[in-house]
VEXLUMSE-709214 format. One line per 5 residues: number of its first residue (from 1); their letters; for each residue y, x negated, z negated of C-alpha. Coordinates in nm, 3 decimals. Example, Ala and Ser with C-alpha at 12.3 -4.5 7.8 and 13.67 -1.06 7.14 Angstrom:
BEGIN
1) as) -0.450:-1.230:-0.780 | -0.106:-1.367:-0.714 $
This chain:
BEGIN
1) xxxxx) 2.403:-0.320:-4.530 | 2.717:-0.308:-4.342 | 3.048:-0.285:-4.482 | 3.332:-0.134:-4.387 | 3.631:-0.144:-4.605 $
6) xxxxx) 3.995:0.008:-4.490 | 4.326:0.129:-4.577 | 4.553:0.447:-4.542 | 4.947:0.400:-4.663 | 4.796:0.026:-4.767 $
11) xxxxx) 4.667:-0.302:-4.576 | 4.347:-0.449:-4.663 | 4.426:-0.871:-4.735 | 4.086:-1.057:-4.638 | 4.053:-1.188:-5.020 $
16) xxxxx) 4.030:-0.827:-5.167 | 3.750:-0.783:-4.813 | 3.574:-1.031:-5.028 | 3.642:-0.940:-5.396 | 3.480:-0.588:-5.225 $
21) xxxxx) 3.135:-0.743:-5.106 | 3.104:-0.949:-5.421 | 3.075:-0.618:-5.631 | 2.837:-0.412:-5.403 | 2.646:-0.703:-5.356 $
26) xxxxx) 2.425:-0.604:-5.679 | 2.360:-0.190:-5.571 | 2.122:-0.236:-5.309 | 1.832:-0.302:-5.611 | 1.869:0.097:-5.597 $
31) xxxxx) 1.826:0.148:-5.229 | 1.673:-0.114:-5.025 | 1.739:0.158:-4.769 | 2.124:0.153:-4.752 | 2.228:0.117:-4.396 $
36) xxxxx) 2.597:0.118:-4.467 | 2.873:0.099:-4.721 | 3.271:0.259:-4.644 | 3.533:0.153:-4.904 | 3.827:0.293:-4.881 $
41) xxxxx) 4.205:0.249:-4.991 | 4.448:0.503:-5.032 | 4.835:0.429:-5.196 | 4.983:0.731:-5.345 | 5.344:0.711:-5.245 $
46) xxxxx) 5.457:0.914:-5.485 | 5.626:0.740:-5.806 | 5.518:0.973:-6.006 | 5.216:0.956:-5.927 | 5.232:0.558:-6.086 $
51) xxxxx) 4.964:0.576:-6.313 | 4.734:0.642:-6.070 | 4.853:0.580:-5.772 | 4.591:0.348:-5.580 | 4.249:0.505:-5.486 $
56) xxxxx) 3.934:0.389:-5.380 | 3.680:0.585:-5.236 | 3.308:0.474:-5.160 | 3.010:0.617:-5.004 | 2.672:0.483:-4.956 $
61) xxxxx) 2.454:0.578:-4.611 | 2.098:0.539:-4.643 | 1.742:0.738:-4.510 | 1.838:0.933:-4.809 | 2.113:1.130:-4.953 $
66) xxxxx) 2.437:1.057:-4.915 | 2.578:0.915:-5.274 | 2.984:0.870:-5.312 | 3.226:0.756:-5.603 | 3.585:0.729:-5.613 $
71) xxxxx) 3.890:0.616:-5.940 | 4.257:0.633:-5.909 | 4.451:0.432:-6.130 | 4.717:0.175:-6.090 | 4.616:-0.148:-5.871 $
76) xxxxx) 4.305:-0.164:-5.602 | 4.100:-0.375:-5.833 | 4.053:-0.163:-6.183 | 3.974:0.157:-5.911 | 3.719:-0.061:-5.810 $
81) xxxxx) 3.568:-0.133:-6.076 | 3.575:0.291:-6.249 | 3.460:0.401:-5.897 | 3.100:0.104:-5.892 | 3.059:0.174:-6.209 $
86) xxxxx) 3.056:0.605:-6.140 | 2.820:0.459:-5.815 | 2.602:0.247:-6.002 | 2.508:0.604:-6.208 | 2.456:0.768:-5.931 $
91) xxxxx) 2.234:0.525:-5.749 | 2.047:0.447:-6.048 | 1.980:0.794:-6.043 | 1.882:0.883:-5.695 | 1.652:0.589:-5.786 $
96) xxxxx) 1.420:0.781:-6.106 | 1.366:1.068:-5.886 | 1.303:0.893:-5.633 | 0.999:0.718:-5.856 | 0.925:1.042:-6.017 $
101) xxxxx) 0.878:1.234:-5.684 | 0.626:0.978:-5.567 | 0.432:0.947:-5.909 | 0.442:1.313:-5.826 | 0.546:1.495:-6.159 $
106) xxxxx) 0.739:1.738:-6.203 | 1.070:1.678:-6.023 | 1.392:1.586:-6.226 | 1.574:1.923:-6.311 | 1.914:1.890:-6.262 $
111) xxxxx) 2.088:1.965:-6.562 | 1.830:1.654:-6.723 | 1.964:1.446:-6.469 | 2.300:1.457:-6.489 | 2.373:1.518:-6.809 $
116) xxxxx) 2.563:1.173:-6.907 | 2.792:1.234:-6.594 | 3.108:1.268:-6.666 | 3.380:1.557:-6.554 | 3.675:1.459:-6.390 $
121) xxxxx) 3.908:1.599:-6.246 | 3.937:1.545:-5.858 | 4.204:1.558:-5.556 | 4.125:1.800:-5.339 | 3.716:1.712:-5.237 $
126) xxxxx) 3.549:1.805:-4.846 | 3.157:1.857:-4.852 | 2.999:1.589:-4.766 | 2.603:1.596:-4.571 | 2.358:1.509:-4.770 $
131) xxxxx) 2.142:1.263:-4.597 | 2.340:0.950:-4.319 | 2.366:1.243:-4.043 | 2.642:1.203:-3.758 | 2.921:1.335:-3.865 $
136) xxxxx) 3.211:1.452:-3.650 | 3.574:1.450:-3.803 | 3.920:1.529:-3.616 | 4.238:1.343:-3.776 | 4.498:1.560:-3.889 $
141) xxxxx) 4.698:1.419:-3.615 | 4.537:1.675:-3.394 | 4.638:1.993:-3.529 | 4.977:2.199:-3.476 | 5.260:2.012:-3.763 $
146) xxxxx) 5.493:2.357:-3.653 | 5.226:2.515:-3.907 | 5.372:2.557:-4.236 | 5.006:2.451:-4.383 | 4.835:2.170:-4.268 $
151) xxxxx) 4.433:2.059:-4.227 | 4.417:1.701:-4.382 | 4.049:1.669:-4.247 | 3.770:1.842:-4.097 | 3.386:1.767:-4.086 $
156) xxxxx) 3.040:1.878:-3.905 | 2.803:1.822:-4.032 | 2.435:1.816:-3.933 | 2.232:2.025:-4.241 | 1.863:2.054:-4.302 $
161) xxxxx) 1.741:2.345:-4.543 | 1.703:2.257:-4.930 | 1.657:2.448:-5.253 | 2.003:2.489:-5.456 | 1.812:2.268:-5.693 $
166) xxxxx) 1.820:1.954:-5.420 | 2.171:2.073:-5.384 | 2.343:2.074:-5.712 | 2.128:1.689:-5.708 | 2.347:1.619:-5.343 $
171) xxxxx) 2.638:1.792:-5.571 | 2.636:1.508:-5.824 | 2.515:1.247:-5.576 | 2.846:1.240:-5.409 | 3.114:1.364:-5.742 $
176) xxxxx) 3.210:1.697:-5.605 | 3.282:1.995:-5.734 | 3.114:2.210:-5.495 | 2.817:2.134:-5.198 | 2.792:2.347:-4.863 $
181) xxxxx) 2.408:2.414:-4.761 | 2.162:2.550:-4.574 | 1.944:2.769:-4.868 | 1.554:2.716:-4.751 | 1.482:2.985:-4.925 $
186) xxxxx) 1.722:3.290:-4.809 | 1.830:3.094:-4.504 | 2.185:3.178:-4.526 | 2.462:2.958:-4.568 | 2.535:2.844:-4.912 $
191) xxxxx) 2.810:2.703:-5.129 | 2.716:2.599:-5.503 | 2.949:2.459:-5.714 | 3.075:2.389:-6.104 | 3.262:2.628:-6.340 $
196) xxxxx) 3.236:2.476:-6.636 | 3.085:2.149:-6.780 | 2.694:2.184:-6.646 | 2.742:2.526:-6.552 | 2.648:2.582:-6.286 $
201) xxxxx) 2.778:2.884:-5.981 | 2.668:2.974:-5.553 | 2.809:3.212:-5.333 | 2.586:3.286:-5.037 | 2.688:3.482:-4.696 $
206) xx) 2.513:3.745:-4.589 | 2.524:3.688:-4.188 $
Protein backbone atom coordinates (compact mmCIF):
# COMPACT_ATOMS: atom_id res chain seq x y z
CA UNK A 1 0.00 0.00 0.00
CA UNK A 2 1.45 3.35 -1.08
CA UNK A 3 0.90 6.36 1.18
CA UNK A 4 1.11 9.77 -0.50
CA UNK A 5 1.20 12.81 1.79
CA UNK A 6 0.99 16.30 0.30
CA UNK A 7 0.07 19.77 1.45
CA UNK A 8 -1.75 22.84 0.13
CA UNK A 9 -0.53 26.15 1.54
CA UNK A 10 1.67 24.14 3.89
CA UNK A 11 4.93 22.20 3.75
CA UNK A 12 4.79 18.68 5.16
CA UNK A 13 7.84 17.81 7.31
CA UNK A 14 9.37 14.34 7.16
CA UNK A 15 8.51 13.51 10.77
CA UNK A 16 4.81 14.12 10.04
CA UNK A 17 4.98 11.77 7.03
CA UNK A 18 6.41 9.09 9.33
CA UNK A 19 3.63 9.79 11.85
CA UNK A 20 0.98 9.40 9.12
CA UNK A 21 2.47 6.09 7.95
CA UNK A 22 2.48 4.75 11.53
CA UNK A 23 -1.15 5.80 12.06
CA UNK A 24 -2.35 4.27 8.78
CA UNK A 25 -0.48 0.98 9.18
CA UNK A 26 -3.49 -0.73 10.81
CA UNK A 27 -6.11 0.05 8.19
CA UNK A 28 -4.97 -2.77 5.89
CA UNK A 29 -6.64 -5.24 8.25
CA UNK A 30 -9.98 -4.18 6.75
CA UNK A 31 -8.94 -4.39 3.10
CA UNK A 32 -5.83 -6.24 1.96
CA UNK A 33 -6.38 -4.96 -1.59
CA UNK A 34 -5.70 -1.33 -0.77
CA UNK A 35 -3.61 0.21 -3.53
CA UNK A 36 -2.94 3.76 -2.37
CA UNK A 37 -3.85 6.16 0.41
CA UNK A 38 -3.72 9.88 -0.32
CA UNK A 39 -3.38 12.21 2.66
CA UNK A 40 -3.78 15.90 1.89
CA UNK A 41 -3.20 18.73 4.35
CA UNK A 42 -4.83 22.15 3.98
CA UNK A 43 -4.05 25.30 5.94
CA UNK A 44 -6.76 27.93 6.17
CA UNK A 45 -5.12 31.36 6.26
CA UNK A 46 -8.20 33.21 7.45
CA UNK A 47 -7.53 34.13 11.13
CA UNK A 48 -11.25 33.89 11.85
CA UNK A 49 -10.99 30.16 11.21
CA UNK A 50 -8.21 29.60 13.75
CA UNK A 51 -10.11 26.84 15.57
CA UNK A 52 -10.51 24.90 12.32
CA UNK A 53 -7.55 26.12 10.31
CA UNK A 54 -5.85 22.74 9.77
CA UNK A 55 -7.72 20.22 7.61
CA UNK A 56 -6.70 16.65 6.79
CA UNK A 57 -8.34 14.66 4.00
CA UNK A 58 -7.66 10.92 3.62
CA UNK A 59 -8.71 8.99 0.51
CA UNK A 60 -8.27 5.22 0.15
CA UNK A 61 -8.11 3.62 -3.29
CA UNK A 62 -8.54 -0.12 -3.78
CA UNK A 63 -10.22 -2.54 -6.17
CA UNK A 64 -13.46 -1.74 -4.39
CA UNK A 65 -15.09 1.61 -3.54
CA UNK A 66 -13.16 4.76 -2.81
CA UNK A 67 -13.37 5.51 0.91
CA UNK A 68 -12.72 9.00 2.22
CA UNK A 69 -12.65 10.91 5.50
CA UNK A 70 -11.69 14.41 6.56
CA UNK A 71 -11.45 16.49 9.71
CA UNK A 72 -10.69 20.11 10.68
CA UNK A 73 -9.12 21.18 13.98
CA UNK A 74 -6.55 23.68 15.20
CA UNK A 75 -3.58 21.34 14.56
CA UNK A 76 -2.73 18.65 12.02
CA UNK A 77 -2.12 15.91 14.58
CA UNK A 78 -5.58 16.00 16.14
CA UNK A 79 -7.13 16.47 12.68
CA UNK A 80 -5.34 13.32 11.52
CA UNK A 81 -6.58 11.35 14.53
CA UNK A 82 -10.18 12.45 13.95
CA UNK A 83 -10.03 11.70 10.21
CA UNK A 84 -8.55 8.25 10.83
CA UNK A 85 -11.31 7.46 13.35
CA UNK A 86 -13.92 8.27 10.68
CA UNK A 87 -11.98 6.32 8.06
CA UNK A 88 -11.69 3.31 10.35
CA UNK A 89 -15.47 3.21 10.83
CA UNK A 90 -16.13 3.45 7.08
CA UNK A 91 -13.56 0.78 6.21
CA UNK A 92 -15.07 -1.53 8.80
CA UNK A 93 -18.54 -0.89 7.37
CA UNK A 94 -17.33 -1.69 3.84
CA UNK A 95 -15.67 -4.89 5.09
CA UNK A 96 -18.91 -5.94 6.82
CA UNK A 97 -20.82 -5.36 3.58
CA UNK A 98 -18.38 -7.56 1.64
CA UNK A 99 -18.83 -10.35 4.17
CA UNK A 100 -22.61 -10.10 3.83
CA UNK A 101 -22.39 -10.48 0.03
CA UNK A 102 -19.97 -13.41 0.24
CA UNK A 103 -22.37 -15.16 2.60
CA UNK A 104 -25.17 -14.72 0.02
CA UNK A 105 -27.44 -13.07 2.54
CA UNK A 106 -29.51 -9.99 1.85
CA UNK A 107 -27.27 -6.92 1.55
CA UNK A 108 -27.20 -4.61 4.55
CA UNK A 109 -29.59 -1.71 4.10
CA UNK A 110 -28.21 1.79 3.83
CA UNK A 111 -30.12 2.91 6.94
CA UNK A 112 -28.62 0.11 9.02
CA UNK A 113 -25.17 0.47 7.53
CA UNK A 114 -24.99 4.20 8.26
CA UNK A 115 -26.93 4.35 11.51
CA UNK A 116 -23.93 5.37 13.65
CA UNK A 117 -22.24 7.69 11.15
CA UNK A 118 -21.88 11.25 12.47
CA UNK A 119 -23.63 13.94 10.43
CA UNK A 120 -21.31 16.94 10.05
CA UNK A 121 -21.31 20.15 8.10
CA UNK A 122 -18.59 19.69 5.50
CA UNK A 123 -16.89 22.33 3.37
CA UNK A 124 -17.28 22.49 -0.39
CA UNK A 125 -17.53 18.95 -1.68
CA UNK A 126 -17.24 17.19 -5.00
CA UNK A 127 -18.59 13.77 -5.89
CA UNK A 128 -16.04 10.95 -6.09
CA UNK A 129 -16.17 7.76 -8.12
CA UNK A 130 -17.27 4.56 -6.42
CA UNK A 131 -14.21 2.65 -7.56
CA UNK A 132 -10.55 3.40 -7.98
CA UNK A 133 -10.74 4.29 -11.65
CA UNK A 134 -8.89 6.92 -13.65
CA UNK A 135 -9.70 10.50 -12.72
CA UNK A 136 -9.02 13.53 -14.89
CA UNK A 137 -8.59 16.69 -12.87
CA UNK A 138 -7.90 20.27 -13.95
CA UNK A 139 -6.14 22.59 -11.52
CA UNK A 140 -7.66 25.93 -10.65
CA UNK A 141 -4.97 27.89 -12.57
CA UNK A 142 -6.36 26.74 -15.93
CA UNK A 143 -9.56 28.76 -15.46
CA UNK A 144 -10.07 32.38 -16.42
CA UNK A 145 -9.28 34.57 -13.41
CA UNK A 146 -11.23 37.48 -14.95
CA UNK A 147 -14.50 35.78 -14.05
CA UNK A 148 -16.30 36.98 -10.86
CA UNK A 149 -16.58 33.32 -9.82
CA UNK A 150 -14.08 30.51 -9.95
CA UNK A 151 -14.12 26.71 -10.11
CA UNK A 152 -11.66 25.37 -7.58
CA UNK A 153 -11.55 21.83 -8.96
CA UNK A 154 -12.92 19.81 -11.86
CA UNK A 155 -12.97 16.02 -11.94
CA UNK A 156 -14.08 13.56 -14.61
CA UNK A 157 -14.76 9.97 -13.52
CA UNK A 158 -15.50 6.78 -15.35
CA UNK A 159 -18.60 5.25 -13.79
CA UNK A 160 -20.24 1.83 -13.69
CA UNK A 161 -24.06 1.68 -13.48
CA UNK A 162 -25.27 1.08 -9.93
CA UNK A 163 -28.47 0.93 -7.92
CA UNK A 164 -29.72 3.77 -5.75
CA UNK A 165 -28.95 1.76 -2.61
CA UNK A 166 -25.36 1.23 -3.77
CA UNK A 167 -25.03 4.95 -4.57
CA UNK A 168 -26.21 5.88 -1.06
CA UNK A 169 -23.74 3.44 0.44
CA UNK A 170 -20.90 4.90 -1.66
CA UNK A 171 -21.91 8.42 -0.62
CA UNK A 172 -21.60 7.52 3.05
CA UNK A 173 -18.21 5.87 2.47
CA UNK A 174 -16.72 9.07 1.06
CA UNK A 175 -18.45 11.25 3.66
CA UNK A 176 -20.18 13.53 1.16
CA UNK A 177 -23.62 15.11 1.25
CA UNK A 178 -24.32 14.09 -2.36
CA UNK A 179 -23.20 11.49 -4.89
CA UNK A 180 -23.35 11.57 -8.70
CA UNK A 181 -23.92 8.19 -10.36
CA UNK A 182 -25.31 6.32 -13.38
CA UNK A 183 -28.64 4.79 -12.32
CA UNK A 184 -28.63 1.12 -13.30
CA UNK A 185 -32.43 0.84 -13.41
CA UNK A 186 -33.36 4.02 -15.30
CA UNK A 187 -30.13 4.54 -17.23
CA UNK A 188 -30.18 8.22 -16.26
CA UNK A 189 -27.45 10.42 -14.72
CA UNK A 190 -28.64 10.88 -11.14
CA UNK A 191 -27.62 12.44 -7.85
CA UNK A 192 -28.53 11.17 -4.40
CA UNK A 193 -28.22 13.62 -1.52
CA UNK A 194 -28.75 13.88 2.21
CA UNK A 195 -31.72 16.02 3.26
CA UNK A 196 -32.19 15.73 7.04
CA UNK A 197 -30.41 13.23 9.30
CA UNK A 198 -30.80 9.96 7.35
CA UNK A 199 -33.52 11.19 5.03
CA UNK A 200 -32.34 11.15 1.38
CA UNK A 201 -33.37 12.62 -1.94
CA UNK A 202 -32.60 11.83 -5.57
CA UNK A 203 -32.39 14.02 -8.70
CA UNK A 204 -32.31 12.49 -12.19
CA UNK A 205 -31.83 13.97 -15.67
CA UNK A 206 -34.32 12.99 -18.35
CA UNK A 207 -32.18 12.95 -21.50
